ZAGU-345496 format. One record per residue: x, y, z of N, C-alpha, C, CB in turn. Coordinates in steps of 0.1 Angstrom, whole numbers, plus 5000, padded with zeros to 4 digits. Glycine has a CB too. Layout:
// residues N
XYZXYZXYZXYZ ...
This chain:
// residues 627
661274075706660274175704660974305706658874155713 660974415695661674525697660574625700662674565687 659374625696658374705700656674645698658774825691 655974715704654474675702653774785698653874615715 653074785687652474875680650674845684653074855664 650174945690648874895693647774995684648574905709 646974935677645975005668644675005675645774945653 644175135679642775135688641875145678642575265699 640875055675639775045665638475055673639874915657 637375085665635875075671634975195667635975065689 633775175665632875275662633075415669631575215665 632675485662632775625665631875645679632175715652 632575735689631775755700631875635713630375775695 632575545708632975445720633875485730633575325715 634775595727635575635737636975605735635075595749 637375555723638775525720639575645725638975505707 639475755719640575865724640475895739640476005716 639275875745639475915761640175805767637875945769 640175685761640975575768642575605768640775415761 642875685754644275685754644575835762644875665737 643775915763644076045769644176015785642776165765 643275925789643275885804644775805806641875785808 645075715797646475665800647375775801646975575791 647475865792648675975791648576065804648476095777 647376105806647176205816647076145831645876295813 646776035831646475955843645076005849647675965853 644276075842642976115850642076135838642976265860 640776125840639776165828639776305826638376125830 639976335813639776475807638276515802640876485795 637876595809636376635808636376735797635876695822 637276805792637476905782637276815768639076985783 636676895757636476835745637876815739635576915736 638076695735639576645728639176615713640276485736 640376625706640276615692639576475689641776625686 638976455678638376325671639276225671637876335657 640476245666641776145666642776185670642076105656 643476125680644676175685645876105677644676155700 646976205678648276165674648876025681649076265677 649476005672650175855679651075905690651175745667 650975805701651875845713652975715713650975855729 653975735719655275635721655275615737656775705715 655375485741655675475757657075415755654475385768 658175495762659275425763659575305773660275515765 660375195770660675075778660775125794662175005772 661175245796661575275809660275285818662375415810 659175275812657975305819657375155826656875385808 658275035826657974935830656974855821657574955840 657274855811656274775798656874625800656574845779 656074535798656474375799657674385786654974255795 658574305791659974265783660574395779659674165768 660374495785660974635783661074655768662474645791 659774675764659474705747659074835747658274605739 659274905736658675045733657475015727659575125723 656275085733655075055727654575185722654174975736 653975185711653375295702651775255702654275305686 650975345704649575355705649175455694649075405718 647975405685647575475673646175485673647975395660 645575615675644275625676643775605659643975775683 642575575659641975585644640475635646642075425634 639975645634638675695630637875595622638775835623 636475565626635675465618634975545609634575385626 635175665605634375755596634875685580634975945597 633875675571634075635557635375685552633075675548 635475835554636475895546637775875553636176045544 637875815564639375775570639475635566639675785587 638975555560639075425557640575375552637975405547 641175475544642375415540643375435550642675465528 643175545558644275575569643875475579644375735577 642675415581642475315592643075175585640875315597 642875135575643375035569644875025570642875035556 645575125567646875145569647575135581647075245567 646975195592647475155606646975005609646775265618 646174935606645774815610646674715604644274785607 647274735592648274635586649574675594648474645568 649774805599651274815606650974755621651874995607 650174745625650174725640650374575641648774775649 650574515653650774395657649974345668651974385660 649074445672648074415684646774495680648674455700 645774465681644374545680643674565692643474475670 643274695696642474695707640974745701643174785718 640074645703638674665697637874715705638074565692 637374835705636574885717635074905713637175025724 634074865723632874885721632174925733632374785715 630975005731630375095745629175065746630475255745 628175015738626974985739626674845730626075105736 625174805729624874695721625174715709623774645722 624774825702625174825688626574825683624674935684 627374885691628974865688629374735692629974965696 628574655702629074535704628674455692628374475718 627474455688627174375675628074415664625774385670 628374505662629274565650630574485653629474745650 631174455662632374395666632474245659632374405682 631374175661631474055653631074065637630673955660 630174165635629474175622630474245611627974255624 631074345618631774435607633474415610631274615608 633674455623635274465627636074355622635474465642 635774225629636474115628636674085613635674015634 635474065606635774055590636574125583634874075583 636274285589637074375583638774335582636774505593 638974325596640374255599640974165589640474185611 640074055588640473935580640473975564639473825583 639774065560639574095548640974175545638274175546 641574225553642874305551644074195551643174435565 643774075555644874005557645673995568645574035548 645174045576646074065590645873975600645874205597 646773905607646673775615647473825629647473625607 646773935637647273965650646273955660647774085649 646773935674645773935685644774045683646473945698 643674025687642974125690642174135707641874125679 642374235713641874245728640574335727642974325738 639374265731638274315730638074415744637174205728 637574545742637374615754635774665755638274735754 635174625767633974695769634074825777632974615775 633974935768634475065776632875125783635275195763 633175225787631975315796631475215803630775385788 631975135812631375045824630775145833632374955832 631075275833630175345842628875385842630575435843 628575355827627175395822626275265823627275455806 626775135827626175015827624975025841627474875829 624074955836623074935847623374855859621874865842 622774875872623074825882622874665882622574885890 621974615872621774485871622874395863620574475865 623574485857624674425848626274425853624674495835 626174305860627674285868628574235859627674185881 629874255862631074265854631074105847632474305863 630774015859630973865852629673825844631273745864 628673915844627673875834627973935821626273915838 628474045822628874115809629874035803629474265811 630873975810631873865803631273765797632873805813 630373675805629673565800628673595790628973505811 628073705789626873695778627573775766625173785784 628673855767628973935756630373895750628874075760 631273875760632673885755632973725752633673965765 632673625761632973505759632573445747632473435768 631173475742630873425730631673465717629673435728 631973585718632873655707634273595709632873815708 634873575719636073505720636173345714636373505736 634973285718634773135713634473145697633373065722 633973225690633873255677634973305669633073325676 635773385674636673435668637973395673636573555668 638973335664640273265673641173405675641273125664 640873525668641873635670641573705682641873715658 640573685688640373735703641373665713638673705708 642173765717643173705726642773735743644673775723 641973825744641573845759640573945759642673895768 639773985769638774085770638874145784637474025768 638374265783638274335797637174475797639774395802 636774505808635774615810636574735814634674585821 636274845810637074965814635875075814638474995802 636375185820635975315823636775435822635575305836 636975505811637975615811637575725820638275685797 635975735824635775855832636275815849634075895831 636075695853636375625865637575595865635675515866 638475595854639775545852639975395856640775635861 638975325853638875185855639575085847637775155854 640675045850641274935842642074985831640374835837 642275105832642975185819644275125814643375335821 645175125828646675095825646474925822647875135840 645474855828645274715826645074675811643974665833 644174765804643874735789644974735782642874815782 645774845784646874845774648174735777647474995774 648174715789648874605795648574475787648574595810 647274455788646674325782647074335765644774315786 647174445760647674465745649174425744647474615739 649974465753651274455753651574305756651774565762 650874245764651174115767650574025755650474075781 649574065748649173985738650073975727648074015733 651374075726652174065716653573995722652274195709 653774035737655073965743654673825747655674045757 653573815750653273675755651973635751653473665769 651973595738650773535732650173435733650873535722 648973435735648173295742647973185730646373335750 647573265715647273145705648473045704647073195689 649773055706650572935703650472855715652072975700 650072885725649972815738648472705739649972945749 647572775738646372735742645172755732646172785753 644472635730643372635723642072665730643272515717 641472775730640472795740639272715736640072945742 638872665723637772595721637972465727637472585709 639072405728639372265732639772295746640472175724 639672385754640372435765641472325771639172465776 642672345761643772255762644972305756643472135756 646072255763647172325756647572275742648272315765 647972345733648372295719649572185720648972425710 649472105709650672005708652072055710650671955695 652272165705653472225703653972285718653172335692 652872345724653072375739653372255747651872425745 652472155743652772045752654271975751651571935751 654671965736655971905735657071975741656271885722 657072115742657972205748658172185761657672345746 656772195770656772165783657172035786655672185789 657071925779657571785782659071785784657171695770 659671885774661171875774661471975785661771905759 660872075790661072135802661172055813660172225805 659971975815659971865827661171775825658671775828 661571725815662471635812663871675819662571615798 664271825814665471885819665471905834665672005813 664071925839664071955853664171835862662972035857 663871725859663471605865665171535861661771515856 665871595874667371555875667671415877668071635887 666871345883667271225889666371125878666871205907 665571175868664871085859663770985865665771015852 663471035877662270945882660870955878662270955897 660671045867659171085864658571175873658170955863 659171225884658671345891659571445895658071295903 658971575897659771675902659571685918659371815894 660571655924660471655938660571795943661571565944 660371825957660571955960662072045959660171945973 663071955958664372035954664372085940665671945955 663971995929663772005917662872105915663471885911 661872135920660772225920661472365923659672195932 662272355934662772495937663872535929663172515949 664572445926665672465914665072525900666372325911 663872465897662972515886662672655890661572425884 662172675900661672815904662772915904661072805917 663972895908665072985908665673005896665872945916 665772905885666172925872665173005864666372785867 663872985864662873065855662573195863661472975852 662373205875661873355880662873395889660273365889 663873345892664973405901664773425914665373535896 663773375919663573385932662973255940662673505932 663073225953662973115956661273085959663873095967 660672955960659172945962659172885978658272825949 658272975982657672945996657072815998656573025997 657072756011656472656014654672636011656772656028 654372776014652972796013652572785998652672926020 653372845991653072845977653272715971653972955971 654272635974654472515970653472415973655572475973 652872435986651772345989650372375981651572366004 650172515978649172565970649172505955649272715970 650472495949650572435936650172295938652072445931 650672235946650272085946648772065949651171995959 648372155957646772115959645872145945645972235973 646372265940645672295926645972175917646272425919 647072115915647272005907646471895911648771965906 646471855923645771745930644171755928646071765945 643671865929642271895929641571855912642072065934 642671875904642271845889642771675887643171965878 643771645892644371515889644971465903645571525876 644371365910644771335922646171275921643771235929 646271175911647271065907648571155904646770975892 648471265899649671365894650371415905649271485885 650171405917650871445930650971325940649971575936 652271275943652371185952653471235960652471045948 653971135968654871185979656271205970654971065992 656371155959657571165949657771305945657471075937 656571365944656171495937655271525927657171535932 655471615918654571635907654871565894654471775904 654171475890654771425878654371495863654271275879 654771435851654771515840653171545836655571435828 652471475839650871505836650371635845649871365840 650771625859650571715867651271875863651071655881 652471845859653271985854652472035842654971955849 652071955833651272025820649972055824651071945807 649171995835648072055840648172185847647571985847 649172185852649472325860649772425851650672325869 650472425842650572515829649272545823651372445818 648472425821647172445814646272565823646372295813 646372535835645672625844646072775844645772575858 647372795844647972935840647572985828649472935839 647472905816646872975805645672985804647172925796 644572905813643172925811642673055819642472795815 643673075830643373185840643873315834644173165855 644473325824644973445819646373465824644073565822 647173385829648473375831649373335825648573335840 649173315812650073275801651473325801649473315788 651673465806652873505807653673415815652873625813 653273355825654073255832654573125826653473215841 653773085816654172985808655273025798652972935803 655073165794656173215785657473235792655773345779 657473275805658673295811659473155812658573365824 658573055814659172915815659872895802657972795816 658972895791659472855779660872925774658272865769 660873065776661873145771663073115780661373285772 662973065792663973055799664672925795663673055814 663972825787664672725781664672745766664072605784 664772865761665172905749664172865738666472845746 662972885743662072875729661773005723660572815732 661173005710660973135703659273145705661573135685 658673235699657273255700656673145691656873405695 657473095681656672995674657072845682657173005658 657472845692657772715701658772625695656472645704 659872685690661072625685662072675692661272635672 662872565693664272645700664872735693665572545704 665672835698666372935693667372885683666873015704 667572935672668672875662669972905668668572935646 670273015675671573075681671872975693671373235686 670872915700671172815709671372695703670272795718 670672635694670972515687672172535680669872465678 672572625674673772625664674572765668673272625647 675272765679675972855682677072875673676272845694 677872995672678973015663680272925669679373195662 680772875660681672755663682472735651680872615666 683472815647684172805636685472725638684272925631 685672645628686972535629688072615618686372345623 689072645622689972675615690772575604690672725622 691072605594691572485583692572425589692172515569 692772285587693772185593693472155607695272225592 692372205614691972185628690772095627691572315637 690372015639689271945640688571985654689571795638 687271945656686771965667686571825677685572035664 686671845688686671735697685871755711688071685699 685471675718684671695732685771745741684071545738 685371845748686071895758686071815771685672025760 686771815783686471745794685271745800687271775803 684571895798683271905805681971845794683072065810 682371845780681571765772681471605775682271785759 682771545777682871415780682171395793684271355780 682071475803681671435818680171445815682371525832 679671545807678171545805677571405799677771665795 678471335789677771235783678071115792678071215768 678971115800679071005811677971025820680471005820 677871135825676771135833675271115829676971245840 675071155815673971115808673670965808674171175796 674970895805674770755801674370685815676070695794 675170725827674670655838673570705845675670655845 672970825840671670845847670470765839671471005848 670770715828669870635820669970495822669870655807 670970455823671370315824670570275839673270295823 669370255839668470225851668870085856666870225847 668969985849669269855855670669825857668669755846 671669935855673169915857673769785851673469905872 673269765840673969655834675169695827673169585826 675369815827676569875817676369885802677769785818 674869915799674369915783673170015784673969755776 672970065773671770135772670970055762671870285769 669769995767668769915758668170015751667769815766 666969955741666370025731665470145740665569915722 664770065750663970185760664770275764663270135772 665870265772666670335778667270445768667570245783 667570405754667870495745666770605741668270425734 665570535740664370615736664270705747662970535734 664170675759664070795773665170895772664270725790 666170845768667370955769667171055756668970875768 666670995746666671095734665271175735666771005719 664271135744662971195743662871325742662371165753 663771455745663471565742664271645731663471625754 664671505720665371545709664471515698666671475707 664771535685663971505673664271325672664671595659 665071265680665371155679667071105676664471125668 667370995673668770965672669171065658669070795670 670171125661670871195649670971135638672071225652 670371185624670571145612671971085609670171245604 672971145613674271085611674570935617675171185616 673870915627673870815633673370715625673370825645 672070735621671370635610672170605599670070685605 672970715595673870685584674970585588674570815578 675370595598676370495603676170375610677070565612 674970355605674070215611674470195625674470065603 674070315635674270305650673170205654674170445658 673270105663674670125671675770005666674270115689 675569945654676569875649677869925646676169825639 677970055646678970125643679870145655678570235638 679670105668680470125681680469995689679870235689 680970025701681069885710679469845715682169925726 679369735716678269685724678569565732677169645714 677469515742677769425751677169305744677469445764 676969175753676669055750674969075744676968955765 674469165752672969185748672969275736672169265761 673869325729673769415718673269565722672769365708 673669615737673269725740674569795740672569735752 674569925735675970015737676270045751675770175729 677470025752678370025763678870185767679569925760 679270235778679670355782680870375772679970355796 681670275769683070285759682470325746684070135756 681470265741680870275727680070415724679970155726 679370455737678670585738679570695736677970595750 680770695743681670795742682370795729682570795752 682670695724683270695710682270735701683870565706 680970685701680270725691679870905690678970635691 680070955704679871115703681171155699679371185718 682271115699683671145699683771175683684671025705 683071055675683071045661682171155656682570915657 680971175663679871265658680671395658678571275668 681171445669681871565671682971605659682571555686 683771495658684771485649684171515632685371345651 683271435630682571455614681571555615681871315609 680771595625679871705624679571775636678771665619 680471855641680271935654679172015656681272005655 678372045647677172125646676072015652676972175630 676071885648675271805653675171785668675471695648 676671765672676771765687676471895693678071725691 676571995689676072115697674672115697676572245692 674172085686672272065687672071975698671371995672 672571875699672071765708672571825723672771595703 673571865725673971925737673072015743675071985736 672472085733671472185735669972105739671272265721 669572035730668471955733668271865747668471865722 669471805749669671735762670071805774670671635761 670171935773670172025786671872055790669371925800 672672055784674172075786674072235792675172045769 674572235804674872375810676072395816673872405819 676772495812677972535818677672615831678772615809 678772585842678372685854678372825850679372665866 679072875841678873015838677773035828680173065832 676573115834675473105824675673195812674073135831 676673275808676873345799677473245788677473455803 677973125791678773035782677672975774679872925791 678072935762677172835754677572695754676972885739 676872615745677072455744678772455736675572365733 679172565734680772555726681372515737681572705718 681472525752682372505759682472365761682272565770 681572275757681572145759682472085745680072095761 682972165735683772115725685272205726682772115710 685972135721687472225718688172195705688672205730 688972285699689672285687690972225691689872425681 691372125680692672095681693672165675692871995677 695072165677695772245669695972205655697072265676 695972325647696172285632697272205626696272395625 696972085619697872005613698072025599697471885616 699272105596699572165584700672065576700072325587 701772055583702771965576703071845581703972015575 702271745576702371605582703771535579701171505576 704371575568705971505566707071535576706571555552 706671655582707671685594707471595607707471835599 708671565611708671475623707771555633710171435629 707171485641706371545653704971475655706071725651 704471515666703071465671701871525666703071465686 700871495662699671535660698771575671699171455652 698371675677697871695689696171675687698371835694 695971545684694671525684694171385691694271525669 693071405696692571265703691571195695691871295717 691171235684690171145675690871165663688471195675 690971005658691970995645690870915635693570885647 691170955621690070885612691170835602688871005605 690770715599691570635590690570555579692470525599 690970565565690370505556690970385553690270575545 689970265553690470115551690270095536689669995560 691370095528691170075514691569935512692070185504 691169865499691669745495690369685486692169645508 690869585478689969525468688869465474690669425459 687769405467686669325472687169195478685469295461 686669165489686869065497688369055502686468945490 688969155503690369165511690269165526691169285507 689069155532688869155546688669265554689769095551 688169375547687869515553686869495563687569615544 685769465559684769445567684769365581683869395560 685569255580685969145590686969245600686768985583 687769325593688769405602687969515611689969485592 686869565607686069665613685169575624685169745601 684669475622684169385632684769365642683969285628 686069305639687369275649687569415659689069245638 687469515650688069635659686769665670688369785648 685669625666684669625676684269495685683569655669 685269405685685269295694683869205688684969355711 683769195676682569135672683068995666681869235660 682468875668682968755664683168745648681968645668 684268675644684368665629683468555622685768655626 682768615610681968535602682568535589680468575602 682668395586683168355571682368395561683368225568 681168435562680368465552680668595545679068465557 680668595532681168735525679968815524681868725511 679868945525678769035524679569175517677969065540 679469185506680069305499679669425505679569305485 680469505506679969665514679669745501681469765525 678369795503677969875491677970055497676169795485 677570075508677670195513678770225524676470215517 679370335523680570345533679970295548681270495535 681170245553680670205568681870235576680170025571 681370265590682370315597682270225612682070465598 683370235619683570175633684570255640683970025631 684070295652684770365661684870315676684370495661 686170305679686570255695687570335699686970105696 687870315711688970375720690270285716688670365737 691470355716692670275715693770305724693070285702 694370225731695270285742696670295735695270175757 697470405735698670405731699670385738698870485726 700870345734702170325742702370445750703370295733 702370395763702570515773701270535782702970665763 700270465778698770475785697770595779698970515802 698370675769697470775764696270715756698270875756 694970755758693970695749693270785742692970625756 693170735728692570815717691270735713693570825703 690570815703689470745697689870725679688170845701 689670605676689970565664688870545655690670455665 688670625644687470595636688070525622686670735633 687470385620687970315607686570325597688570135609 687070385586685870385575686070305563685570545569 685270205560685570155548684470215535685369985551 684870245526684370355516683170255507685870425506 683370165505682570065497682570105483681070045503 681670125476681270155461681870335459679170135457 681770395470681870545470683570565470680970615485 684270445471685770465473686370565461686570315472 685870525448686570625438686170765441686270595423 685070795442684570915443685271015458682970895443 685170945469685770985479687271005479685470925487 687970925472689570955470689871085462690270825460 688871105452688971235443688571345454687871235428 687971345463687471455471688471505481686271425477 688971615476690371665485689771705499691171815478 688571755500688071795515688171645522686371865516 687571555518687471445527688771385526686371345523 689671365520691171345522691771425532691871365511 691571545533692271645543691671605557692071825540 690471555557689871545570690571395576688071545569 691371315568691771155568692871185575691971065555 693271105586694571115592695671015586694471105607 695170905582695770785577694970705567696070715588 695770635557695270555548695870415551695470605533 694970315552695270175554695170105543694670105563 696270035536696170005526695969835525697170055519 695069755524694769625528694569535518693669625536 695269405517694969305506694869165514696169305495 694269075507694168935512695268845509693068875506 696268835516697468765513697368615508698368785523 696268555509695868425503695368455488694768355512 694968565483694468555471695368645462692868585472 695768575452696768635442696468755434697068545432 695168785433694768905425694469035435693368865417 694769015448694369115458695169235458694269055471 696469215458697469345461697369445448699069295463 697069395435697069465423695969595424696569355413 695069555433693969685433694869785442692269645440 695769785451696469895458697269955448697269855469 698169865439699169915430698370015421699769785422 697169965418696570035404695970165413695069915393 695570135423694770265429695770395434693870215443 696970355437698070435440698570525427699270345445 698670425417698870495404697770575398699170405394 696470535399695470645396695370765403694270595395 695770745417695470865426696770895432694270835437 697570955423699071005430699071085441699971085420 698071165443697771275454697871205467696371345453 697471065467697370995480698770985486696770855478 699771025479701171005486701171135495702470995475 700171245494700271335506699671285518699571465502 699371145520698771115534699771005537697071055534 699671005552700370895560699670745554700070915578 700470655553699770525549700570415556699770505532 699670295557700370175562699670065553699970145580 700569955553700169865545700069735554701069845532 698769655550698569525558698169425551697569535567 698469295553698269185546697269105556699569125543 696169105552695169035560694868885557693969115558 694268815564694068675564695268595565693468645553 696168655574697468565576697368445582698468605583 696368385584696068245591695968155581694668225599 695868205567695668125555697068125550694568165545 697268015538698568015533698768135523698767885525 699968185526700368305518700668255503701868385525 700468355493700368305479701068425471698668265473 701668395461702468515451701468585445703368465440 701568715447700468805440700968815424700568975447 699868835417699768845403700069015400698168805398 701069025406701469195404702769235398701569275417 703069345392704469355387705369365399704669485379 705369395410706069405420705169325433706569555421 705969235440705669175452705269275463706669105457 704369255471704069365482705169405491702969335491 706169295494707369345503708169425495708169235509 708469405481709569475474708869615470710169385461 707469605469706569715465707169845476704869655466 706769785490706969875500708269915504706269835511 709169835500710569855502711169965491711369705500 710569955479710770045469710370185474710070005457 709370215482708870315488709670375502707570265490 710770295505711270315518710270315532711770445518 709370225528708270195540708370065547706870195534 707770055555707869925564707169825557707169945580 707469685556706869585549705369565555707769435551 704469505544703169495551703069415564702169445543 702269465575701869385584701169265583701469445590 701469145585700669035583699968965595701568935577 698569005594697668975606696568895601697069105613 695668855612694568795609693468845618694668655610 692168835616691268895625690968775636689868955618 691468665631691168565642692268555652690968415635 693268625651694468595660694168715672696068605652 694368685683694068785696695268905693694368685713 696468885685697069025685696669115674698369015685 695469095669694869175660694969335666693369125656 694669335680694569445684695769555684693969425696 696969475683698269565679697969625668699469485678 697469585658697569655645696569795645696969535634 695669785653694769915656695670005666693369865664 696569945672697570045682698370115671698869955693 698870025662699970065651699270185642700369915641 698070155638697070235629697270395638695170155628 696870395648696870505657698070575658696370465668 699270505661700470545663700970635649701370415667 700570565637701270645625700470765625701370555610 698970775626698170875626698570995635696970825628 698970945648699571045656700871105654699671005667 701971005649703371065641703071045626705070985646 702671115619702171105605703571075596701171245600 704771155600705971165594706370995591706971245605 705870915600706370765601705770705589705970675615 704570745583703770685574703870755559702470695581 704970795555705170855543706070795535705570985545 705870755520706870695512707970805510706070645498 709370745507710370825505710970795492711370805514 711070875483711670835468713170795470711570965456 713870725460715170665460716070785463715570595448 715770915456716671005457716771075472716271095448 715771065477715671105493716571015501714171085500 716370905497717070785505718670805502716570635499 718870825489720370825484720770965494720670845463 720271055492720671185496720771175511719671295491 719871115517720071095533721271015535718771025541 721670925527722870835531724170895527722770695525 724270985516725371085516725271185526725471165505 724371215533724371325544725171265555722971365548 724771135559725171045570726471015568724370925570 727071015555728470955552729571095553728370875533 728871215550729671325551729871375565729071435543 728571345574728571385589729571295594726971375596 729871155592730571075597732171135596730370945590 732271165580733671205578734071345588733771245561 733071435589733471555596733771505609732271665595 732871425616733171375630734471315630732171285635 734871205622736171155622737671255622736071075611 737371355612738271445611738471535623737971515602 737171575629737371655642737971575653735971725646 737471445654738271355665739771365662737771195665 740071345649741771325646742171455651742271305627 741671585647742071705650742371725667740971785645 741371685673741471685687742571615694740471645692 742771505690743871395692745371445688743471255682 745371505678746771565674746971675685746971625659 746071765687746171885695746471845708745071975694 745971725712746171725730747771665727744971585741 748171575719749471515718750471655716749571405706 750371745708751171885708751371955722750371995698 750071935727750172005739750871955750748972035742 750871805750751971745759753171765758751971615759 753771765745755071795742755571895745755171795732 
């Protein structure tokens, strides 16, 4: 909120101009003042809420000034409606509020009963509020708050304009339904998320330490023991079950905030919500969910050590039964402050896309693998969920982007060298019934099923792989299904891929022709590292009905012969290591033409001749030296 613009409205003679003059002069002006004052601006330095600039505009209710009045009403973001007697009070509901609505404005209205010094002794402040103000507030939703003032006695002058400022900077309408005397659903949802994030041990209660941490985070000052006890007593009076020895439960936390809203202390609720990055519409700030995070060409995003640590801690916190897996109920509790499971996970058929235990619960290994894949394919999704789930960096100026890191750009794959990536992506290509799905199942340690189910939609599997030397990486295997032709024509998709794995059924004579036809149809696939794999090696090998047999085909490319493996063999895990190694050392997975091979041989011969000539020269020189 950059500025507050207050339009002071009401019938003639209600004391509108006197209110403004008393605010400016800090004293009641007895001299005659002009009927309509020029607008005044109060700078933020005068201690206004949220340090906003405040503009106060005086208006006239005379018919000839109606055009100027309507213009100012439309420009304002809060209206101060002043009345001073029974007639002007009746006009507030019969004329002014309908008039505001006719102009199409939807701004808060602060109701002001001015000239309280003229009230009779029998009219107490409480009686005026109950008999006059509350009925209007109940009838018209625009009414934000009400107050009695007196310009002559300088009574509540600063307070009435403070209420106007607060109506804009801390609006009650999004938070509280005065007719129902209850917090609105959006406010309840936001406060439940706040409770979730502050309940560090996830036991369903805010204990004293968690309340003190909450107090420091939101208000920047400690909470005294007396204040803490008063809070507990307030909640306990409303709902005894909401306060126990463990602390205040979620219902008690909501009740406490309802009390704040009911008693006009809704700025307290707003301070809490804005500390946790909520906007005036009670949605999380877009720059909080989606901070700037640019990925340079040929680079990728991965979780940083702090990002992995956060997800490890989250898993351990919600694995309540310590069985090493997150059950459906535990996952629901974990994702409670979010919109639910990421849409990307539903597309990848989570949790079948990663590692599960015997009870089909996602394991810690599978949990980290899933988030590694999510960060690789959609870092914006990971950043949003880090925000939802409460990731915090020790440096308060940092954003959720500190949980991610960028990899070194991967430009020239054919050059010898290592790719500095910890998450690798492989496309598993091959004809129907080649064994691709069984390969993905084996990668996730699923039992082999002989039943054939054709893959229609793309399917992914992600797991960790330990390379030679003990370094761990995450490998994403993706079977493309019926989208294989479209994906192989998509250059952006291919650029994100680290390796192509060509698979065929070594027992099916028609299986390998799919690979040779595929490479002939898409010659640009030569730009990617590749590995050839003969699946179902536990069956009898057969001659392929192809122009060239697989071994001769790969030999003609100066590449390694196809690896013969079976998902029923324990050694299948070595294949996944090999896939990861070729992805990490991409130059080992490229085809080489015959010319390149011939040229390289001639080079070796020439180098050998040079070395021999050099050795002969040295030998002759030494003999001459001795003579």
